Each structure stands twice: as structure tokens, then as C-alpha cells.
GUZAVO-142757 format. One line per field, with one value per residue (C-alpha): residue number from 1; residue in one letter; x, y, z. Coordinates in nm, 3 decimals. Each point is the difference from the previous one (the first is absolute). Last residue first. Layout:
REM GUZAVO-142757
i	c(NUM,...);
aa	c(A,...);
xx	c(X,...);
yy	c(Y,...);
zz	c(Z,...);
END
This chain:
REM GUZAVO-142757
i	c(431,430,429,428,427,426,425,424,423,422,421,420,419,418,417,416,415,414,413,412,411,410,409,408,407,406,405,404,403,402,401,400,399,398,397,396,395,394,393,392,391,390,389,388,387,386,385,384,383,382,381,380,379,378,377,376,375,374,373,372,371,370,369,368,367,366,365,364,363,362,361,360,359,358,357,356,355,354,353,352,351,350,349,348,347,346,345,344,343,342,341,340,339,338,337,336,335,334,333,332,331,330,329,328,327,326,325,324,323,322,321,320,319,318,317,316,315,314,313,312,311,310,309,308,307,306,305,304,303,302,301,300,299,298,297,296,295,294,293,292,291,290,289,288,287,286,285,284,283,282,281,280,279,278,277,276,275,274,273,272,271,270,269,268,267,266,265,264,263,262,261,260,259,258,257,256,255,254,253,252,251,250,249,248,247,246,245,244,243,242,241,240,239,238,237,236,235,234,233,232,231,230,229,228,227,226,225,224,223,222,221,220,219,218,217,216,215,214,213,212,211,210,209,208,207,206,205,204,203,202,201,200,199,198,197,196,195,194,193,192,191,190,189,188,187,186,185,184,183,182,181,180,179,178,177,176,175,174,173,172,171,170,169,168,167,166,165,164,163,162,161,160,159,158,157,156,155,154,153,152,151,150,149,148,147,146,145,144,143,142,141,140,139,138,137,136,135,134,133,132,131,130,129,128,127,126,125,124,123,122,121,120,119,118,117,116,115,114,113,112,111,110,109,108,107,106,105,104,103,102,101,100,99,98,97,96,95,94,93,92,91,90,89,88,87,86,85,84,83,82,81,80,79,78,77,76,75,74,73,72,71,70,69,68,67,66,65,64,63,62,61,60,59,58,57,56,55,54,53,52,51,50,49,48,47,46,45,44,43,42,41,40,39,38,37,36,35,34,33,32,31,30,29,28,27,26,25,24,23,22,21,20,19,18,17,16,15,14,13,12,11,10,9,8,7,6,5,4,3,2,1);
aa	c(L,R,G,K,G,L,T,R,I,L,P,A,D,Q,G,A,T,A,L,M,A,R,G,D,I,I,A,K,V,G,A,I,P,T,V,E,I,S,R,Y,F,E,H,D,T,H,I,I,L,A,D,V,E,D,G,W,R,Y,P,E,L,G,M,E,L,L,E,A,V,D,Y,L,P,D,H,T,M,V,L,A,G,R,S,R,L,A,E,V,T,A,F,V,G,S,F,A,S,E,K,V,G,P,R,Y,A,V,G,L,V,A,V,R,M,G,S,L,D,G,L,E,D,E,L,L,S,V,A,H,T,P,M,S,A,N,A,D,R,A,A,R,V,V,T,A,D,P,D,N,S,L,Y,L,R,P,Y,V,P,I,C,H,G,G,V,S,I,G,P,R,H,I,H,S,Y,P,Q,S,N,C,A,D,I,V,Q,Y,V,D,I,G,A,K,E,A,F,K,A,F,Q,N,A,L,G,I,N,V,D,R,Y,T,T,E,A,L,K,A,L,E,A,A,E,A,S,G,L,D,W,V,G,N,P,R,A,L,D,D,R,D,D,F,E,L,V,A,R,Y,F,E,T,A,T,R,A,G,D,P,T,L,G,G,V,L,K,P,Y,K,R,L,D,E,F,V,R,G,T,L,V,R,E,P,S,F,V,V,H,F,D,T,G,E,T,L,G,S,H,Q,E,L,M,P,K,W,R,E,R,T,T,G,V,P,L,T,T,E,Y,I,V,T,T,G,R,T,L,N,R,G,I,D,K,T,A,S,D,M,W,G,F,D,P,A,G,E,Q,N,V,F,L,P,V,V,V,V,I,V,E,A,A,P,V,A,S,A,Y,D,T,T,A,T,L,A,G,A,P,V,L,H,A,V,Y,E,A,L,N,A,E,G,P,F,P,E,C,G,S,N,I,T,D,V,T,L,Q,N,V,D,V,G,V,V,E,H,G,K,S,A,F,Q,A,A,L,P,L,G,I,K,G,L,G,I,V,A,I,N,M);
xx	c(5.767,0.336,-0.011,0.180,0.114,0.366,0.065,0.088,0.192,0.053,0.303,-0.039,-0.099,-0.373,0.042,0.030,-0.252,0.151,0.265,-0.006,-0.242,0.240,0.064,0.024,0.075,0.171,-0.009,0.197,0.309,0.274,0.142,-0.106,-0.261,0.110,-0.300,-0.227,0.298,0.090,-0.269,0.253,0.200,-0.301,0.066,-0.312,0.166,-0.067,-0.033,0.040,0.175,0.014,0.214,0.317,0.238,0.231,-0.133,0.084,0.262,-0.174,0.172,-0.029,-0.131,0.158,-0.030,0.375,-0.037,-0.257,0.227,0.298,-0.201,-0.120,-0.331,-0.232,-0.080,-0.123,0.050,-0.035,0.085,-0.169,0.066,-0.334,-0.023,-0.337,0.156,0.221,-0.305,-0.158,0.333,0.041,-0.351,0.052,0.319,-0.156,-0.277,0.212,0.015,0.261,0.128,0.047,0.132,-0.314,-0.123,-0.279,-0.087,0.136,0.329,0.108,-0.163,-0.029,0.004,0.171,-0.100,0.211,-0.190,0.174,-0.305,-0.293,-0.257,-0.297,0.054,-0.320,-0.142,0.353,0.043,-0.323,0.132,0.309,-0.227,-0.184,0.328,0.083,-0.356,0.001,0.135,-0.289,-0.260,0.174,0.012,-0.366,-0.103,0.191,-0.158,-0.352,0.052,0.105,0.018,0.373,-0.066,0.314,0.254,-0.249,0.054,0.375,-0.067,-0.216,0.302,0.239,-0.137,-0.126,0.294,0.362,-0.062,-0.190,-0.346,0.017,-0.128,-0.262,-0.354,-0.091,-0.186,-0.378,-0.124,-0.380,-0.226,0.045,-0.127,0.245,0.203,-0.222,0.049,0.376,0.000,-0.201,0.228,0.297,-0.165,-0.020,-0.238,0.029,-0.153,0.313,0.225,-0.268,-0.006,0.374,-0.020,-0.290,0.207,0.295,-0.217,-0.109,0.364,0.082,-0.270,0.124,0.359,-0.110,-0.213,0.295,0.202,-0.259,-0.085,0.358,0.076,-0.322,0.048,0.327,-0.154,-0.295,0.234,0.216,-0.306,-0.224,0.020,0.181,-0.005,0.286,-0.083,-0.266,-0.318,-0.294,-0.223,0.244,-0.073,0.075,0.372,0.250,0.355,0.180,0.330,0.214,0.265,-0.173,-0.347,0.163,0.150,-0.316,-0.199,0.270,-0.006,-0.379,-0.009,0.252,-0.202,-0.317,0.176,0.103,-0.009,-0.155,0.099,-0.116,0.162,-0.260,0.105,0.120,0.291,0.191,-0.100,0.191,0.312,-0.010,-0.046,0.248,-0.084,-0.367,-0.128,-0.232,0.244,-0.192,0.000,0.032,0.088,0.218,0.056,0.275,0.053,-0.364,-0.201,0.262,0.208,0.381,0.254,0.118,0.030,-0.313,-0.211,0.085,-0.085,-0.320,-0.124,0.120,-0.173,-0.351,-0.080,0.162,-0.070,-0.374,-0.116,0.262,0.256,0.083,0.322,-0.068,0.086,0.019,0.214,-0.061,0.283,-0.038,0.231,0.293,0.028,0.344,-0.057,-0.361,0.096,0.241,-0.272,-0.243,0.247,0.067,-0.368,-0.069,0.263,-0.124,-0.374,-0.082,-0.374,-0.174,-0.123,0.118,0.272,0.138,-0.112,0.253,-0.009,0.226,0.122,-0.180,0.021,-0.048,0.168,-0.112,0.180,0.331,0.307,0.035,-0.082,0.260,0.353,-0.087,-0.188,0.322,-0.027,-0.002,-0.160,-0.015,-0.264,-0.021,0.375,-0.030,0.224,-0.254,-0.314,0.079,0.128,-0.248,-0.300,0.112,0.056,-0.340,-0.194,-0.188,0.121,0.144,0.358,0.149,0.269,-0.076,0.312,0.123,0.313,-0.174,-0.275,0.249,0.187,-0.320,-0.119,0.344,-0.003,-0.330,-0.156,-0.183,-0.058,-0.106,0.076,-0.231,0.028,-0.322,-0.053,-0.288,0.233,0.140,-0.338,-0.046,0.356,-0.053,-0.327,0.173,0.265,-0.250,-0.222,0.251,0.235,0.161,-0.119,-0.034,-0.076,0.121,-0.136,0.139,-0.263);
yy	c(0.488,-0.171,-0.370,-0.274,-0.312,0.099,0.255,0.354,0.171,0.374,0.127,0.094,0.347,-0.071,-0.360,-0.297,-0.283,-0.309,-0.203,-0.372,-0.012,-0.212,0.215,0.321,0.263,0.282,0.358,0.326,-0.146,0.259,-0.126,-0.342,-0.008,-0.126,-0.143,-0.090,-0.117,-0.231,-0.239,-0.093,-0.227,-0.230,-0.123,0.044,-0.040,0.235,0.335,0.271,0.317,0.343,0.308,-0.125,0.126,-0.257,-0.160,-0.361,-0.023,-0.118,-0.267,-0.008,-0.340,-0.231,-0.308,0.009,0.365,-0.096,-0.270,0.236,0.264,-0.238,-0.187,-0.082,0.363,0.057,0.313,0.090,0.300,0.134,0.324,0.040,0.025,-0.169,-0.325,0.009,-0.003,-0.297,-0.187,0.060,-0.128,-0.304,-0.085,0.060,-0.245,-0.285,-0.303,-0.153,0.269,-0.200,0.130,-0.059,0.251,0.137,-0.161,0.038,0.140,0.324,0.246,0.376,0.151,0.339,0.261,0.297,0.197,0.070,-0.082,-0.091,0.217,0.055,-0.016,-0.152,-0.182,-0.099,-0.173,-0.191,-0.099,-0.146,-0.218,-0.114,-0.097,-0.218,-0.144,-0.124,-0.349,-0.052,0.077,-0.214,-0.299,0.056,0.017,-0.318,-0.195,0.115,-0.074,-0.362,-0.084,-0.080,-0.294,-0.210,0.281,0.223,-0.202,0.050,0.370,-0.001,-0.156,0.288,0.322,-0.181,-0.232,0.114,0.339,0.311,0.155,0.377,0.340,-0.145,-0.122,-0.212,-0.330,-0.040,-0.297,0.039,-0.288,0.045,0.360,0.233,-0.032,0.253,0.264,-0.048,0.027,0.325,0.157,-0.100,0.144,0.351,0.171,0.320,-0.154,0.015,-0.151,-0.257,-0.117,-0.061,-0.183,-0.223,-0.108,-0.061,-0.217,-0.203,-0.051,-0.099,-0.270,-0.120,-0.023,-0.178,-0.249,-0.064,-0.111,-0.249,-0.122,-0.060,-0.205,-0.201,-0.049,-0.188,-0.213,-0.090,-0.083,-0.223,-0.206,-0.104,0.309,-0.182,0.229,-0.020,0.164,0.230,-0.189,0.035,0.289,0.241,0.271,-0.224,0.011,-0.204,0.081,-0.250,-0.182,-0.095,-0.261,-0.334,0.112,0.142,-0.335,-0.201,0.226,-0.022,-0.381,-0.008,0.238,-0.213,-0.315,0.169,0.087,0.327,0.152,0.313,0.141,0.301,0.075,0.170,0.345,0.114,-0.227,0.062,0.366,0.046,-0.167,0.214,0.336,0.233,-0.130,-0.080,-0.356,-0.210,-0.230,-0.213,-0.381,-0.177,-0.370,-0.229,-0.361,-0.251,-0.346,-0.092,0.322,0.174,-0.237,0.006,0.073,0.289,0.277,-0.085,-0.093,0.325,0.203,-0.196,0.067,0.361,0.137,-0.141,-0.128,0.268,0.278,-0.064,0.321,0.273,-0.034,0.130,-0.161,-0.277,-0.298,-0.334,-0.288,-0.330,-0.254,-0.378,-0.058,0.234,0.344,0.136,0.093,0.088,0.249,0.172,0.015,0.145,0.268,0.113,0.007,0.199,0.261,0.046,-0.026,0.354,0.050,0.235,0.336,0.203,0.157,-0.343,-0.207,-0.183,-0.334,-0.025,-0.338,-0.141,-0.373,-0.246,-0.339,-0.287,-0.331,0.163,-0.220,0.065,0.374,0.165,-0.092,-0.025,0.330,0.185,0.367,-0.098,0.083,-0.182,-0.036,-0.261,-0.007,0.150,0.289,0.077,-0.036,0.246,0.308,-0.068,-0.009,0.308,0.202,-0.105,0.119,0.277,0.042,0.349,-0.054,-0.204,-0.266,-0.138,-0.114,-0.343,-0.001,-0.252,0.256,0.267,-0.241,-0.109,0.358,0.097,-0.299,0.107,-0.287,-0.133,-0.346,-0.062,-0.324,-0.093,-0.280,-0.022,0.064,0.244,0.303,-0.129,0.039,0.353,0.096,-0.125,0.193,0.315,-0.048,-0.054,0.301,0.287,-0.185,-0.339,-0.165,-0.378,-0.152,-0.358,-0.219,-0.315,-0.120);
zz	c(1.638,-0.030,-0.084,0.186,-0.182,-0.031,0.271,-0.100,0.277,-0.043,0.185,0.367,0.126,0.045,0.111,-0.232,0.014,0.157,-0.180,-0.080,-0.291,-0.209,-0.310,0.199,-0.262,0.185,-0.124,0.034,0.165,0.036,0.326,0.127,0.277,0.344,0.186,-0.292,-0.204,0.290,-0.127,-0.264,0.229,0.045,-0.353,-0.209,-0.338,-0.295,0.170,-0.264,0.112,-0.159,-0.055,0.168,0.268,0.156,0.318,-0.084,-0.272,-0.315,-0.206,-0.383,-0.104,-0.259,0.223,0.073,0.097,0.263,0.142,0.015,0.185,0.271,0.006,0.292,0.089,-0.358,-0.204,-0.366,-0.216,-0.312,-0.188,-0.177,-0.379,-0.045,-0.125,0.310,0.225,-0.177,0.009,0.373,0.068,-0.225,0.189,0.343,-0.084,0.134,-0.228,0.232,0.239,0.317,0.330,0.205,0.261,-0.213,-0.334,-0.354,0.123,-0.166,0.238,-0.020,-0.348,0.017,-0.258,-0.108,-0.263,-0.329,-0.209,0.227,-0.180,0.228,0.375,0.140,-0.302,-0.101,0.337,-0.057,-0.343,0.168,0.213,-0.315,-0.164,0.300,-0.012,-0.360,0.079,0.239,-0.265,-0.263,0.236,0.091,-0.366,-0.082,0.285,-0.088,-0.370,0.052,-0.371,0.017,0.235,0.040,-0.058,0.180,0.318,-0.031,-0.047,0.313,0.173,-0.063,0.151,0.314,0.058,-0.032,0.155,-0.098,-0.029,-0.034,0.112,0.227,0.048,0.303,-0.032,-0.008,0.203,0.000,0.100,0.374,0.013,0.178,-0.319,-0.177,0.267,0.005,-0.379,0.009,0.259,-0.214,-0.313,0.147,-0.243,-0.206,-0.313,-0.215,0.265,0.085,-0.363,0.001,0.332,-0.113,-0.300,0.232,0.224,-0.304,-0.101,0.358,-0.019,-0.339,0.126,0.316,-0.192,-0.230,0.302,0.126,-0.350,-0.115,0.309,-0.023,-0.375,0.049,0.277,-0.224,-0.288,0.217,0.080,0.289,0.220,0.281,0.306,0.249,0.333,0.143,0.081,-0.239,-0.105,0.160,0.258,0.301,-0.065,0.199,-0.107,-0.221,0.026,-0.297,-0.087,0.058,-0.108,-0.311,-0.091,0.070,-0.231,-0.268,0.009,-0.009,-0.299,-0.186,0.069,-0.126,-0.329,-0.163,0.345,0.146,0.335,0.204,0.333,0.220,0.127,0.341,0.083,-0.323,0.029,0.326,-0.138,-0.316,0.173,-0.171,-0.345,-0.028,-0.011,-0.215,-0.182,-0.247,0.022,-0.336,-0.005,-0.211,0.103,-0.076,-0.150,-0.070,-0.004,-0.210,-0.212,0.009,-0.275,0.215,-0.260,-0.199,0.301,0.178,-0.311,-0.059,0.357,0.017,-0.310,-0.050,0.347,0.214,-0.251,-0.030,0.166,-0.019,0.278,0.349,0.124,0.253,-0.220,0.180,-0.126,0.180,-0.024,-0.003,-0.294,-0.050,-0.162,-0.093,-0.366,0.080,0.270,-0.238,-0.268,0.252,0.112,-0.356,-0.085,0.317,-0.084,-0.356,0.059,-0.114,0.043,-0.246,0.133,-0.300,0.214,0.089,0.297,0.214,0.177,0.302,0.131,0.304,-0.075,0.288,-0.047,0.224,0.059,-0.080,-0.046,-0.375,0.020,0.223,-0.111,-0.369,0.013,0.086,0.102,0.366,0.334,0.333,0.268,0.277,0.063,0.348,-0.108,-0.277,0.212,0.280,-0.183,-0.282,0.234,0.194,-0.317,-0.133,0.306,-0.189,-0.359,-0.046,-0.102,-0.288,-0.014,0.350,0.183,0.109,-0.218,-0.226,-0.061,-0.108,-0.226,-0.177,-0.051,-0.133,-0.237,-0.155,-0.198,0.307,0.141,0.358,0.181,0.286,0.255,0.201,0.369,-0.017,-0.005,-0.328,-0.173,0.133,-0.097,-0.355,-0.019,0.130,-0.273,-0.282,0.065,0.003,-0.232,0.039,-0.322,-0.017,0.339,0.042,0.280,0.163,0.241);
END
């Protein structure tokens, strides 16, 4: 097949490489000329994705994968177009379709008969049918369901392990017509492989959910579930702190019973997915009080962690505090919606002198994000662990000078010894 992938970011480029690795001819489209040039030189434009560098280094010289900024050179010959362009959410939680609208119009202007257009970007329910279908029809002059097909199939992978996750999880599809769904199902069966899983209700593979709306809701539901579950865990954690209970011991006990699946509490919920997609769900269902309460609870956790530090040290004015970890999850250089920013802001609002550290980021990168760098080992009054990078376990072996208290926002440190600074773990009370 001739395949076009629109958007060569941390999901789109691995997808393009996966498709090309199965013997298909793939052209990727991206608005960033530097990204395009880097790919066409046979190099990955961003680090951290397992096996991506090897794929790109092999597929580009072989002619199986190329990149361009020009829709007119990629779209007309494509039998399948996969769209992985970012959708943003503004501060009020409303979706900003700007980039996706632009991409869809460019696809429409170059669309030819017989093409299947598949959107993988997470969307509010109804967007594929009510927004993309008429937009593609308007700009192409073609009719969906007769001249071309539109399908929604949500990406369900994590950056850093995209190729592994593509094999692990069923590929969900939802068409606007049965013929579109069949075409998309056949496409994904041709470009993906699936691990055997005996824990699923039906065999791992491509699952047709019957409509684009069902597939849209499936992605929102699975990510919103995680946000709500973490919000519940954080509520338990706050209560446990007051009651003198170790919430992690309680959660482990609860989850020993097969009907309990309580997630772990923590100082923040970050990344492109879990903090964002519940807001997309709320744009469809503004009366979803449980979802809204969980989102608010999770968003409040950085401020709660700073309050724990105030409980131990009192007034934070003038105190030197280092926040450890900028990435939203350990081992991954990604700061999208990271709780570090809210943590720093909460500390600054209380008059603290705030610095940040992350083993994955250099000084220039921290400064570019508006963060004051902390030089590892320099004397400070307090530490707040935001990201559970393995690097920070060294604090227990080589304590940092001057530290009076550590707020462990990820429950990664053991209880401090007699001469060590006080460690206050989020979710653990002190009797």
C-alpha cells in the first residue's frame, strides 16, 4: 500500500516506521522542516523511543519511508491516510482544533477517490462525524461513504514504548459506514502484529466497535478512568495523612482482592493524556461531576505537597527549596503538563527560593522552561520529590547538606534514620 501519515511527532513517526517495516511505502507529512530533514537524513528527530533510531536508519535509505512538508506530494497517491496531529486544550478545558483543522483542510484539498482517512488523535465524541467528514467533503468535493471513507481509531500507546504497545493492545476502530470500518480493519491487520493474550474477552487484534463515536468514547473512557482512579487514591492519601495511616499499605491490601484496582496517589498527574482527555470528555458531558471532581483533586496535589512542607517548616519565605524531577514520569524526557510547574508556582507564592533538577535536562533546557536550575549537592533547606527517577534514591545514601525536610511526592524513599532529615511521604501519616 501507499500510506500517508500526517504528523511525525512522538506517536506519528513510530507509526510511520511500523507501517513501512511491513513492506508498505510510507510518506510522512509534518509542518516542521527540521523534523522532515532529520528524518530524510536517516536519523530520529527526538530521543527516547525504543528501537525508533534503528527503524529510521534502515527504512529511509531503503526508500520505504520518506518525509515532506508538502501535502500535495503525499496525499493524492495514498490509499490510506493516518492523521496523528496534536489537539490542544485551552485553560478553560475547551479543545483547540486549530492544527487539526488546518491538516484536515490540506488533506481535503488533495484527497482522491478510493482513499480511507483514519484519525488517531484523541477527540471529543462526535468530532469525526460532525467536524472531519463535512470538512473533508467541502474541501475535496467528494462524498464520504461513496468516494472515500473516514474512520476513527485511537492511539493507545505510551511514548518510549510505542512498538511494544502496538503489539500488546487491541486496535480499536470505528467507521462512519460499515465499508469504512472493514477497510480500516483490513489495513491495521496488514500493518500490525499482536501478542497473544489469554486475559481478553476475545482474541487480541483489530476490534471494530461499530461506530466512530464508540471508538472516540473508548479512548476518553479508558484515560478518564485512570484520572478518576488516581483522584480517588489521592483523596485516600490525604485522609491517611491526617489519620496516621500508610495509604500504600492499605492500597496493596485492597488490591489483593480481585475486585479492587486502586491506583497510586502522587504529587501530580502529567503528560499529554491523563490530565487532558478528561477535559475533552467534559466538553461532551459537562454534568459529569465525578470526572470534574477527580480532575480538580489531582490538579490540587502540587499545592497539597507544598502545604505538607509548610506543616513541617512553617513559613517558607526565603527558604531554599529544590524540586526534584521535571519530567512527568520517570525515565522519559517529557514535561507536557508536568506538575513541576504548579509545584514551583505554589512554592514561589509562599516566598520560597525555588530551584529545579532533573537528570534528563541540562541547565539551558530548564532555563528555557522558566525554571531556576539546581546544582546537585548544593546546600538547600528542603527538597520536594516530584518525579521518581531512580537517580533520586541516592538521597538516602548521600544526603544533601542543609536539608531539614524532604517531601516525598512519589513514595520512593525509605523512612529516614535518626540523623537524617525528616522525610514526609505524601499519603503516609505520622502517629
